[in-house]
C-alpha positions as a printed Julia matrix, in Angstrom:
763×3 Matrix{Float64}:
 -213.8   -131.9   124.0
 -214.11  -130.34  120.5
 -214.7   -132.08  117.23
 -213.96  -130.49  113.86
 -217.7   -130.23  113.21
 -219.14  -129.76  116.72
 -218.38  -129.82  120.38
 -220.49  -131.17  123.19
 -220.75  -131.06  126.91
 -222.74  -133.54  128.94
 -223.98  -132.49  132.32
 -226.06  -134.68  134.54
 -228.45  -132.94  136.86
 -230.0   -134.2   140.09
 -232.99  -131.88  139.8
 -236.54  -132.48  138.69
 -237.49  -130.11  135.8
 -240.93  -128.71  135.18
 -242.43  -129.8   131.89
 -241.74  -127.28  129.1
 -243.05  -129.15  126.09
 -245.1   -132.25  125.34
 -243.22  -135.54  125.29
 -244.04  -139.07  124.31
 -245.17  -140.01  127.83
 -247.39  -138.52  130.5
 -247.02  -138.55  134.27
 -249.41  -141.45  134.76
 -246.61  -143.77  133.56
 -244.1   -145.31  135.94
 -241.35  -143.31  134.21
 -242.1   -140.29  132.04
 -240.18  -137.57  130.24
 -240.72  -134.07  131.56
 -238.62  -132.14  129.08
 -237.06  -132.5   125.66
 -236.14  -128.97  124.6
 -233.58  -127.01  122.63
 -232.24  -123.49  122.93
 -230.07  -121.52  120.54
 -227.42  -119.34  122.21
 -225.66  -116.71  120.11
 -221.93  -116.41  120.73
 -220.64  -112.92  121.4
 -218.7   -111.3   118.55
 -219.21  -114.35  116.36
 -221.53  -115.62  113.66
 -221.46  -119.03  115.32
 -223.88  -120.28  117.96
 -224.46  -123.06  120.47
 -227.48  -125.3   120.5
 -228.3   -126.7   123.95
 -230.59  -129.71  124.23
 -232.07  -130.68  127.6
 -233.8   -134.0   128.33
 -235.19  -134.86  131.76
 -237.52  -137.45  133.23
 -239.35  -138.39  136.44
 -240.65  -141.65  137.95
 -243.53  -142.91  140.1
 -241.75  -145.96  141.5
 -241.34  -147.42  144.96
 -237.65  -147.73  145.63
 -234.5   -146.26  144.14
 -234.34  -147.11  140.45
 -231.32  -146.66  138.2
 -231.65  -145.47  134.62
 -230.01  -146.23  131.28
 -230.49  -144.18  128.14
 -229.37  -144.04  124.57
 -230.05  -141.47  121.9
 -230.3   -141.18  118.15
 -228.94  -138.21  116.24
 -230.17  -136.77  112.98
 -227.3   -138.41  111.08
 -227.34  -141.62  113.16
 -223.83  -140.95  114.49
 -222.94  -140.81  118.18
 -220.68  -137.84  119.0
 -217.09  -138.59  119.88
 -216.42  -138.96  123.62
 -219.45  -141.08  124.32
 -218.95  -144.73  125.02
 -221.74  -147.23  124.44
 -222.33  -150.92  124.77
 -223.19  -153.09  121.8
 -226.81  -151.91  121.95
 -226.01  -148.22  122.07
 -226.67  -147.62  125.78
 -224.43  -144.87  127.15
 -221.76  -145.88  129.69
 -221.03  -143.87  132.86
 -218.2   -144.04  135.4
 -219.1   -145.93  138.57
 -218.87  -143.95  141.81
 -215.21  -143.74  142.91
 -213.83  -144.8   139.52
 -210.51  -143.45  138.24
 -211.75  -140.96  135.65
 -208.23  -140.4   134.31
 -208.7   -143.67  132.46
 -210.74  -143.18  129.25
 -214.28  -144.38  129.8
 -214.24  -146.98  127.04
 -210.97  -148.47  128.46
 -212.19  -148.44  132.06
 -213.55  -151.51  133.79
 -215.29  -149.29  136.33
 -218.3   -148.31  134.21
 -221.96  -149.14  133.84
 -224.9   -148.16  131.68
 -226.91  -147.56  134.86
 -227.02  -144.2   136.65
 -229.24  -142.49  139.19
 -229.25  -139.18  137.28
 -232.59  -137.98  135.84
 -231.47  -135.35  133.36
 -228.9   -134.65  130.71
 -227.86  -131.55  128.82
 -225.85  -131.56  125.6
 -224.37  -128.51  123.91
 -223.53  -128.56  120.22
 -221.48  -125.8   118.61
 -221.9   -124.71  115.01
 -219.16  -124.48  112.42
 -219.85  -122.0   109.62
 -223.39  -121.7   110.91
 -224.14  -125.43  110.57
 -224.67  -128.19  113.1
 -223.49  -131.63  112.02
 -226.34  -133.19  113.94
 -228.49  -132.94  117.06
 -230.32  -135.47  119.19
 -233.51  -136.51  117.49
 -234.74  -139.23  119.87
 -233.95  -140.49  123.39
 -234.78  -143.98  124.7
 -234.86  -144.82  128.41
 -235.18  -147.88  130.65
 -234.85  -148.33  134.39
 -233.5   -150.99  136.74
 -235.37  -151.8   139.97
 -234.79  -154.83  142.2
 -232.3   -156.12  139.59
 -235.01  -156.19  136.94
 -234.82  -154.02  133.78
 -237.97  -152.38  132.43
 -239.19  -152.09  128.9
 -237.77  -149.26  126.79
 -239.69  -145.96  126.56
 -239.0   -143.24  123.98
 -239.34  -139.49  123.63
 -240.52  -139.91  120.08
 -239.0   -137.93  117.21
 -237.93  -134.4   118.06
 -240.22  -132.85  115.4
 -242.08  -130.25  117.42
 -238.97  -128.05  117.5
 -237.03  -128.85  114.36
 -239.04  -130.5   111.64
 -242.28  -130.03  109.8
 -243.77  -128.98  106.48
 -244.98  -125.57  105.38
 -247.29  -124.92  102.42
 -247.76  -121.77  100.42
 -247.58  -120.61   96.79
 -245.37  -118.31   94.77
 -247.84  -115.58   95.71
 -248.52  -116.38   99.34
 -250.91  -118.69  101.13
 -254.12  -119.6    99.32
 -255.76  -121.16  102.37
 -259.46  -120.38  102.13
 -258.99  -118.5    98.84
 -260.35  -118.88   95.33
 -257.66  -119.62   92.75
 -257.32  -120.39   89.06
 -256.47  -123.71   87.44
 -252.75  -123.11   87.26
 -250.52  -122.42   90.22
 -247.06  -123.08   91.61
 -247.19  -124.49   95.12
 -244.13  -124.13   97.31
 -243.48  -126.83   99.89
 -240.79  -126.13  102.44
 -239.33  -127.37  105.66
 -240.79  -125.66  108.69
 -237.51  -124.0   109.42
 -236.2   -122.84  112.75
 -233.26  -120.68  113.67
 -230.75  -123.53  113.46
 -229.41  -125.43  110.48
 -229.14  -129.19  110.88
 -228.07  -130.9   107.69
 -229.85  -134.2   108.22
 -233.26  -132.68  108.94
 -233.55  -130.79  105.66
 -235.72  -132.22  102.94
 -234.62  -134.9   100.56
 -238.02  -134.46   98.96
 -241.69  -134.03   99.77
 -244.74  -136.21   99.23
 -247.97  -134.48   98.27
 -251.48  -135.18   97.07
 -254.67  -133.32   96.18
 -257.87  -134.31   97.94
 -261.45  -133.19   97.46
 -263.16  -132.2   100.71
 -266.56  -130.9   101.75
 -266.83  -127.13  101.95
 -269.29  -127.48  104.81
 -267.35  -129.64  107.28
 -263.99  -130.42  105.59
 -264.8   -134.11  105.49
 -262.95  -136.13  102.87
 -264.89  -136.61   99.64
 -262.11  -138.12   97.55
 -258.51  -138.87   98.49
 -255.83  -138.11   95.95
 -252.8   -140.17   95.0
 -249.49  -139.43   96.71
 -246.86  -137.94   94.4
 -243.17  -137.29   94.82
 -241.45  -133.92   94.31
 -238.33  -135.73   93.11
 -240.11  -135.65   89.77
 -240.17  -131.83   89.88
 -237.43  -129.54   88.63
 -237.24  -128.09   92.14
 -238.23  -130.39   95.02
 -239.79  -127.42   96.79
 -241.96  -126.26   93.88
 -244.91  -128.08   92.37
 -246.14  -126.52   89.13
 -249.65  -127.32   87.98
 -250.92  -126.16   84.6
 -252.33  -127.35   81.3
 -248.91  -127.32   79.64
 -247.72  -130.0    82.1
 -251.0   -131.87   81.88
 -251.78  -131.49   85.58
 -253.97  -128.38   85.7
 -256.28  -128.13   88.68
 -259.88  -129.08   88.07
 -262.58  -126.54   88.99
 -264.47  -127.53   92.13
 -268.09  -128.52   92.17
 -270.45  -126.46   94.3
 -269.99  -127.33   97.96
 -266.52  -128.8    97.49
 -262.95  -127.61   97.99
 -259.54  -128.9    96.96
 -257.07  -129.78   99.72
 -253.3   -129.93   99.23
 -251.65  -132.31  101.69
 -247.88  -132.72  101.94
 -245.16  -134.0   104.26
 -241.38  -133.96  104.39
 -238.97  -136.83  103.82
 -235.67  -135.77  105.38
 -232.16  -136.41  104.18
 -231.74  -138.72  107.14
 -234.69  -140.78  105.88
 -237.38  -139.68  108.33
 -240.88  -139.55  106.79
 -243.18  -137.14  108.6
 -246.3   -138.87  107.29
 -248.1   -138.56  110.63
 -247.74  -134.78  110.61
 -248.69  -133.58  107.11
 -249.38  -129.94  106.31
 -252.75  -129.14  104.75
 -254.18  -126.21  102.83
 -257.59  -126.01  101.19
 -258.9   -123.67   98.52
 -261.54  -123.25   95.83
 -260.55  -123.81   92.19
 -262.47  -121.7    89.68
 -262.34  -121.42   85.9
 -262.42  -118.23   83.79
 -259.59  -116.14   85.22
 -257.07  -114.48   82.92
 -254.37  -111.82   83.44
 -254.27  -108.21   82.31
 -251.31  -107.24   80.12
 -249.67  -103.86   80.53
 -247.26  -102.12   78.22
 -245.72   -99.58   80.57
 -246.24   -96.61   78.27
 -248.29   -94.27   80.43
 -251.48   -94.95   78.47
 -254.73   -96.05   80.1
 -255.14   -99.76   79.31
 -258.17  -101.9    80.19
 -259.12   -99.34   82.84
 -255.67   -99.69   84.4
 -253.46   -96.62   84.42
 -249.73   -97.3    84.35
 -246.54   -95.28   84.47
 -244.41   -94.83   81.38
 -241.21   -96.85   81.29
 -240.8    -97.11   77.51
 -238.24   -94.92   75.76
 -236.85   -94.48   72.26
 -233.39   -93.32   71.22
 -232.12   -92.31   67.81
 -230.41   -89.58   65.84
 -233.53   -87.39   65.9
 -235.22   -88.72   69.03
 -233.47   -87.96   72.31
 -233.23   -85.56   75.23
 -230.11   -84.06   76.76
 -231.01   -84.05   80.44
 -232.32   -86.44   83.08
 -235.57   -85.43   84.72
 -235.52   -85.65   88.5
 -238.63   -87.83   88.4
 -236.71   -90.67   86.73
 -235.93   -93.51   89.12
 -233.27   -95.01   86.85
 -231.07   -93.7    84.07
 -232.51   -94.59   80.65
 -230.49   -95.83   77.7
 -228.11   -93.24   76.29
 -225.32   -92.6    73.81
 -222.75   -89.89   73.16
 -222.74   -87.66   70.07
 -219.9    -85.13   69.75
 -219.22   -85.47   73.48
 -222.86   -84.63   74.24
 -224.93   -87.24   76.03
 -228.23   -88.19   74.39
 -230.8    -89.96   76.58
 -233.7    -92.07   75.37
 -237.1    -90.48   75.89
 -240.75   -91.36   75.47
 -242.57   -90.88   72.16
 -244.18   -87.52   71.52
 -247.9    -87.07   71.02
 -248.69   -85.16   67.84
 -251.59   -82.79   67.23
 -253.78   -85.71   66.11
 -253.13   -87.71   69.28
 -250.7    -90.16   67.68
 -247.67   -91.47   69.57
 -244.77   -90.51   67.34
 -241.01   -90.37   67.01
 -238.69   -89.14   64.29
 -237.08   -92.11   62.61
 -233.48   -92.89   61.76
 -231.36   -95.92   60.94
 -230.2    -96.16   64.55
 -233.64   -95.74   66.16
 -234.3    -98.17   69.01
 -237.55   -98.4    70.96
 -237.0    -99.78   74.46
 -240.3   -101.09   75.78
 -241.27  -102.43   79.19
 -244.12  -104.92   79.39
 -245.76  -106.65   82.31
 -249.1   -107.23   83.98
 -251.55  -105.62   86.33
 -250.45  -106.26   89.91
 -246.77  -106.67   89.08
 -245.79  -103.4    90.77
 -247.46  -101.12   93.28
 -249.86   -98.83   91.33
 -248.5   -100.33   88.1
 -245.28   -98.35   88.34
 -242.04  -100.28   87.66
 -240.19   -97.74   89.79
 -242.19   -98.87   92.83
 -241.86  -102.02   94.89
 -242.38  -105.34   93.14
 -245.78  -106.74   94.07
 -245.99  -109.86   91.92
 -249.75  -110.37   92.22
 -251.62  -111.45   89.1
 -254.94  -109.61   88.91
 -257.87  -111.01   86.96
 -258.72  -108.51   84.26
 -262.5   -108.82   84.59
 -262.95  -108.89   88.36
 -259.79  -107.19   89.58
 -259.16  -109.94   92.15
 -255.97  -111.82   92.9
 -256.33  -115.4    91.7
 -252.89  -116.43   92.99
 -251.34  -117.15   89.64
 -247.98  -116.19   88.22
 -246.83  -115.19   84.74
 -245.0   -117.89   82.79
 -244.72  -116.36   79.32
 -245.4   -113.28   77.27
 -246.51  -113.35   73.63
 -245.62  -110.65   71.11
 -246.68  -109.52   67.65
 -245.44  -106.57   65.6
 -247.55  -105.33   62.71
 -249.7   -108.48   62.66
 -246.75  -110.88   62.59
 -244.82  -112.69   65.35
 -242.23  -110.23   66.6
 -238.75  -110.98   65.27
 -236.58  -111.16   68.4
 -232.86  -111.82   68.05
 -232.61  -113.76   71.33
 -235.71  -115.86   70.62
 -236.01  -116.58   66.88
 -239.59  -116.49   65.65
 -239.51  -119.9    64.01
 -238.39  -121.71   67.13
 -240.55  -119.8    69.61
 -243.7   -119.25   67.54
 -247.02  -120.57   68.86
 -250.31  -120.62   66.99
 -253.77  -119.93   68.4
 -256.78  -122.02   67.43
 -257.8   -119.29   64.97
 -254.41  -119.43   63.25
 -252.95  -116.26   64.82
 -249.22  -116.64   65.36
 -247.27  -115.19   68.29
 -243.71  -115.15   69.49
 -243.8   -116.74   72.98
 -240.94  -115.9    75.36
 -240.37  -117.18   78.93
 -241.3   -114.31   81.2
 -238.17  -114.49   83.33
 -236.02  -113.5    80.33
 -234.88  -109.91   79.85
 -236.24  -109.83   76.29
 -239.69  -110.76   77.61
 -240.02  -107.85   80.0
 -237.89  -105.36   78.06
 -238.34  -105.92   74.31
 -236.31  -103.65   72.04
 -237.69  -102.76   68.61
 -235.1   -102.0    65.94
 -235.17  -101.42   62.19
 -238.55   -99.69   62.32
 -239.61   -98.35   58.93
 -241.37   -95.02   58.47
 -245.09   -95.27   59.04
 -247.55   -96.69   61.56
 -246.64   -99.7    63.7
 -248.62  -101.72   66.22
 -246.88  -103.74   68.91
 -249.13  -106.28   70.61
 -248.44  -108.05   73.88
 -250.27  -110.58   76.01
 -249.04  -112.25   79.18
 -249.65  -115.95   79.79
 -250.32  -117.03   83.36
 -249.52  -120.26   85.21
 -252.77  -121.76   83.9
 -251.13  -121.28   80.47
 -254.07  -118.98   79.9
 -253.19  -115.93   77.77
 -254.74  -112.53   78.31
 -257.99  -112.6    76.34
 -257.64  -108.89   75.54
 -254.03  -108.26   74.46
 -252.5   -104.83   74.9
 -251.75  -102.85   71.74
 -249.33   -99.97   71.39
 -249.75   -98.1    68.1
 -247.15   -95.5    67.2
 -245.81   -93.73   64.13
 -242.23   -93.42   62.97
 -242.0    -90.17   61.01
 -239.32   -89.41   58.44
 -237.0    -86.52   59.4
 -237.37   -83.25   57.49
 -233.96   -81.78   56.62
 -233.33   -78.05   56.89
 -233.51   -77.4    53.16
 -236.97   -78.98   52.95
 -238.57   -77.02   55.77
 -241.1    -74.41   54.71
 -243.84   -72.21   56.11
 -244.58   -70.77   59.53
 -245.99   -72.54   62.57
 -247.54   -70.29   65.22
 -247.39   -71.77   68.73
 -249.8    -70.11   71.12
 -248.84   -70.43   74.79
 -251.16   -67.71   76.05
 -253.75   -68.74   78.66
 -257.32   -67.68   78.02
 -257.8    -64.18   79.42
 -260.28   -61.88   77.72
 -258.74   -58.77   79.27
 -255.03   -59.46   78.9
 -255.07   -61.5    75.69
 -258.4    -61.75   73.84
 -258.15   -65.02   71.96
 -259.85   -63.96   68.73
 -257.82   -60.77   68.55
 -254.49   -62.53   69.08
 -255.45   -65.18   66.52
 -256.04   -62.4    63.98
 -252.76   -60.66   64.85
 -250.6    -63.77   64.51
 -251.99   -64.52   61.04
 -251.74   -63.68   57.37
 -254.12   -60.78   58.0
 -252.05   -59.32   60.8
 -248.34   -59.53   61.5
 -247.68   -61.65   58.4
 -249.63   -59.64   55.86
 -247.77   -59.79   52.58
 -246.36   -63.28   53.19
 -247.52   -65.81   50.63
 -246.46   -69.05   52.31
 -248.15   -71.53   54.61
 -249.1    -70.43   58.13
 -250.43   -73.0    60.6
 -251.2    -72.66   64.28
 -251.22   -74.87   67.37
 -252.49   -73.95   70.81
 -250.6    -75.41   73.76
 -253.66   -75.09   75.95
 -255.89   -76.94   73.48
 -253.35   -79.73   72.97
 -252.94   -80.06   76.72
 -256.68   -80.44   77.14
 -257.18   -82.91   74.28
 -254.18   -85.11   73.45
 -251.44   -84.47   76.03
 -250.28   -87.25   78.35
 -248.44   -85.89   81.38
 -246.92   -89.32   82.11
 -244.67   -89.24   79.05
 -242.43   -86.22   79.56
 -242.8    -85.42   83.25
 -245.53   -82.8    82.74
 -243.29   -80.68   80.52
 -243.37   -80.94   76.71
 -246.82   -80.67   75.14
 -245.84   -80.01   71.54
 -244.44   -82.78   69.34
 -241.12   -82.61   67.53
 -242.81   -84.23   64.53
 -245.3    -81.34   64.26
 -242.56   -78.72   64.44
 -239.96   -80.18   62.09
 -241.85   -79.39   58.86
 -241.69   -75.62   59.33
 -238.91   -73.18   58.52
 -240.0    -70.75   61.24
 -241.65   -71.23   64.62
 -243.32   -68.18   66.2
 -243.87   -68.86   69.91
 -245.88   -66.29   71.83
 -246.93   -66.02   75.45
 -248.48   -62.57   75.52
 -249.85   -62.19   79.03
 -246.68   -60.41   80.05
 -246.99   -60.04   83.82
 -247.7    -63.64   84.86
 -245.27   -66.54   85.28
 -247.1    -68.44   82.6
 -244.7    -68.87   79.68
 -243.89   -72.55   79.2
 -241.18   -72.11   76.59
 -238.56   -73.76   78.84
 -240.88   -76.72   79.43
 -240.81   -77.26   75.68
 -237.0    -77.41   75.71
 -236.75   -80.98   74.42
 -238.85   -80.47   71.3
 -237.4    -77.01   70.66
 -233.87   -78.35   70.97
 -234.6    -81.13   68.46
 -236.23   -78.64   66.1
 -233.3    -76.25   66.28
 -230.72   -79.02   65.87
 -232.5    -79.9    62.61
 -231.97   -76.34   61.35
 -235.14   -74.57   62.43
 -235.64   -70.9    63.32
 -237.59   -69.35   66.22
 -239.23   -66.07   67.17
 -240.15   -65.83   70.88
 -242.57   -63.14   72.08
 -243.26   -62.53   75.77
 -242.81   -59.92   78.46
 -241.76   -59.96   82.08
 -242.73   -63.65   82.0
 -239.49   -64.37   80.1
 -237.55   -63.21   83.15
 -239.74   -64.61   85.92
 -240.64   -67.89   84.24
 -238.55   -68.88   81.21
 -235.14   -67.92   82.58
 -235.93   -69.24   86.07
 -237.0    -72.6    84.61
 -233.91   -72.76   82.41
 -231.7    -72.14   85.45
 -233.56   -74.61   87.68
 -233.56   -77.4    85.08
 -230.22   -76.56   83.5
 -231.79   -76.0    80.07
 -229.32   -74.07   77.87
 -231.78   -73.09   75.14
 -231.59   -69.32   75.76
 -227.83   -69.5    76.15
 -227.11   -71.69   73.13
 -229.59   -70.26   70.64
 -230.36   -66.69   71.79
 -227.03   -65.65   73.34
 -228.45   -65.05   76.84
 -226.27   -66.47   79.64
 -227.84   -68.91   82.09
 -227.69   -66.34   84.88
 -230.43   -64.75   86.97
 -229.15   -61.25   86.17
 -229.15   -61.75   82.41
 -232.86   -61.05   82.07
 -234.38   -58.31   84.22
 -237.36   -55.94   84.4
 -237.96   -52.5    85.98
 -237.98   -52.48   89.77
 -237.91   -50.02   92.63
 -237.11   -51.27   96.11
 -239.62   -54.12   96.65
 -241.82   -53.1    93.71
 -241.83   -54.85   90.33
 -243.14   -53.65   87.01
 -246.86   -54.39   86.57
 -249.75   -52.7    84.8
 -249.99   -50.39   87.83
 -246.37   -49.85   88.87
 -243.25   -48.85   86.95
 -245.12   -48.8    83.63
 -242.34   -47.05   81.7
 -242.26   -48.82   78.29
 -243.98   -47.2    75.32
 -241.93   -48.22   72.28
 -239.1    -50.43   71.02
 -236.24   -48.33   69.68
 -234.73   -49.7    66.48
 -231.01   -50.41   66.66
 -230.81   -49.9    62.88
 -230.96   -53.61   62.15
 -234.54   -53.12   61.06
 -235.63   -49.71   59.81
 -238.38   -48.56   62.14
 -239.27   -48.42   65.81
 -242.15   -50.53   67.09
 -244.64   -48.43   69.0
 -247.0    -49.44   71.78
 -250.56   -49.77   70.53
 -252.67   -46.95   71.97
 -255.47   -47.11   72.6
 -254.96   -50.73   73.61
 -257.38   -53.63   73.84
 -256.27   -53.79   77.5
 -257.8    -50.88   79.43
 -255.07   -51.21   82.07
 -252.6    -50.02   79.45
 -254.92   -47.21   78.45
 -255.19   -46.09   82.07
 -251.45   -45.33   82.25
 -250.63   -44.94   78.54
 -247.64   -47.29   78.88
 -246.71   -50.89   79.58
 -244.94   -52.12   82.7
 -244.23   -55.89   82.63
 -241.48   -56.23   80.02
 -238.03   -57.86   80.12
 -234.67   -56.47   79.08
 -231.35   -58.25   78.64
 -227.91   -57.89   80.25
 -224.51   -59.48   79.65
 -225.51   -60.84   76.28
 -223.16   -62.94   74.23
 -221.13   -60.99   71.63
 -222.44   -63.36   68.97
 -225.96   -61.96   69.22
 -227.27   -58.57   68.06
 -229.52   -56.06   69.76
 -232.54   -55.44   67.54
 -234.41   -52.99   69.74
 -233.85   -50.99   72.88
 -236.21   -50.23   75.75
 -238.15   -47.12   74.77
 -238.8    -45.39   78.08
 -241.67   -42.93   78.1
 -240.84   -39.22   78.18
 -242.97   -36.3    79.34
 -245.37   -34.96   76.73
 -247.79   -32.08   77.06
 -251.39   -33.14   76.74
 -250.79   -36.63   78.12
 -250.98   -38.14   81.58
 -247.19   -37.7    81.86
 -246.26   -34.07   81.35
 -243.1    -33.74   83.47
 -240.39   -35.87   85.09
 -241.03   -37.2    88.55
 -238.97   -35.42   91.18
 -237.87   -38.63   92.87
 -237.37   -42.27   92.01
 -240.45   -44.23   93.02
 -242.75   -47.04   91.96
 -245.44   -45.08   90.15
 -245.95   -45.16   86.39
 -244.11   -41.89   85.74
 -240.31   -42.18   85.68
 -237.87   -39.7    87.09
 -235.08   -38.54   84.82
 -232.79   -40.89   86.72
 -235.14   -43.8    86.06
 -235.34   -42.82   82.41
 -231.57   -42.93   82.13
 -231.52   -46.24   83.98
 -233.85   -48.09   81.58
 -233.93   -46.26   78.28
 -232.38   -48.18   75.39
 -231.7    -51.3    77.45
 -231.62   -54.27   75.03
 -235.19   -55.5    74.78
 -235.05   -57.62   71.61
 -232.19   -59.78   70.35
 -231.2    -61.81   67.33
 -228.64   -64.59   67.11
 -227.78   -66.0    63.69
 -225.62   -69.06   63.17
 -224.97   -71.29   60.2
 -227.81   -73.54   61.32
 -230.35   -71.21   63.0
 -231.75   -67.72   63.3
 -233.37   -67.06   66.67
 -235.19   -63.89   67.78
 -236.42   -62.99   71.25
 -238.69   -60.07   72.2
 -238.98   -59.01   75.84
 -242.25   -57.24   75.07
 -245.49   -58.86   73.84
 -245.84   -58.23   70.12
 -249.63   -58.29   70.35
 -249.5    -55.09   72.48
 -247.67   -53.2    69.7
 -248.76   -51.36   66.57
 -249.72   -53.98   63.99
 -248.14   -52.18   61.05
 -244.84   -51.77   62.89
 -244.71   -55.45   63.81
 -245.71   -56.43   60.28
 -242.87   -54.39   58.76
 -240.37   -56.08   61.07
 -241.77   -59.54   60.38
 -241.46   -59.12   56.64
 -237.82   -58.12   57.06
 -237.19   -61.23   59.2
 -238.92   -63.47   56.67
 -236.87   -61.92   53.91
 -233.56   -62.64   55.67
 -234.75   -66.22   56.25
 -235.39   -66.58   52.53
 -239.13   -66.89   52.97
């Protein structure tokens, strides 16, 4: 029959079962239990299950005994359908009785039976069993004389027990610090029986010998009902119960047992775990900013967002979308600080600037990367070992004062060190603890200091500092001077460093200009101050270094290699241009095979928005023939830039050149030209294709189109006067792009053009 909580079936068996598990008796007794077992049976197409308990016994008696039994359940209630006498012994129908009469109403019943086994099936409701059999008692009748009662003992080997661990795993045999959170749990099985779950646990701490585990000093039993969670025992100095360091040769032993909701105390079966307690451990604080801290590298997960500090795209390396806002229907994402030429972490300030930090500790995540799996191990800063602690708090200071946090007011949550230093202390589980947000930052240098506090209530002895600068924005009308950005790898043949430095200077291309000219080398910054963790190995320059200047001249003058990183600097260039800056870009074939390809792959619209070049693979091209591309050896057709009457004169190729490969063919191959340009931009110069000239290497047209350095007339017509330099002027910017390397051209010609550009920029 079914009950609203369970159903049962009782089956008596006439067989003798082999022993499956230990019982309270052995087979030297006159009557002994051979089995007391349980089996969970999943029900098909259901989340419910059956739990089948089997109890059997045998006897070593002369004669034919009868047996009586009674059982106790975990909630001390006998299931409906059973009929018992006043002492709880189960009734059975006598042989030949009318079983249509309910057992309790029948006169043909007895507590005695010749059966030696019973099986009871309980069915779950909503995954729970109301109760199960926890103990069976048995007696026998022989020669009209009843025996003493024997018992199976409590059914604890299957269902009940105590399990010890900590918030960070088992510490059995380990060395730990003075503060820890022990977790004490039921030794759970695959069934849920309400009455066998814990009401509470009893526990104590003993001192034992490290040599033989003998008891040195027994502790006092304590009750987890006094704990906030009956399954967690916190021990630390804040609660006044910190663990004491062990003497040499001794260990601490935690001993605990369960007290069930049905009142059973498992005192005879306590769980034990021993460990060594040691003083001197403390955690290692990390500000996840990508900076090496206390010899621990970490990934950046700290981003700022403001009017002048943002990016407009999501890098594929990001595991989660950072904070963002919308400005004129354009999304602005938070991004990491820049690193300026002096190695400072910087951002351009504004009234709405917010700095979203992420703080934690060494061991919190795999390889200290918040995007990886949570690890949750507290590593000692000095030794690098796990001392099985956890982090309870984090302390903060900003500019040598307790950080002012809106959610946790400084006055209420301020703590003071013995030396008088004040900190804001926040519970670590709070969002503000792990993800502090700095607002209202004034212009100038700031230092944010963090230290985690472990379960010993021991703070990190070496707090983590993050020093950064908030730089005032420079409006368009206050920008002045020229900043030269060198993005040319060291190559003494293709781009001699000293020569290019002299060309892009007041003595070269800018002769006659009386303003400030400064220079930054991308390669040098990359080798000295750059941190690849901040901007996904892209931007090297800092927006704060660029914003002061009215004109940026960016050159990458090894024209044949895919080495121009202009697109990788999209974020800082975009910020600079949005603030009203102006740019000259000098390159070669590398603009087509590197800059445009990167812009397409990353979706960077800098060439499209500011130079008028569509984001299309065909918009920037270079001379080709079949499978051949323009190099210093093939298709070297370019020998001058033809003025389109915007500026007065042509710009001629420098011959003889510093590059003997150019001298060998008397022309230059790896240049870019532009197609399908936006009507808003102007063509400054056209591709000057070489023509035959008596007394030179090229005295007559080639008869056929081919890949050599001498064009046919058809090839001349194909390339000559193709747009090779452009200008786009808007109300906010003037941007110039040259598909040929300016350093390979006649200095005087370039200088004349530069002075005209500076003049139209009002410089």
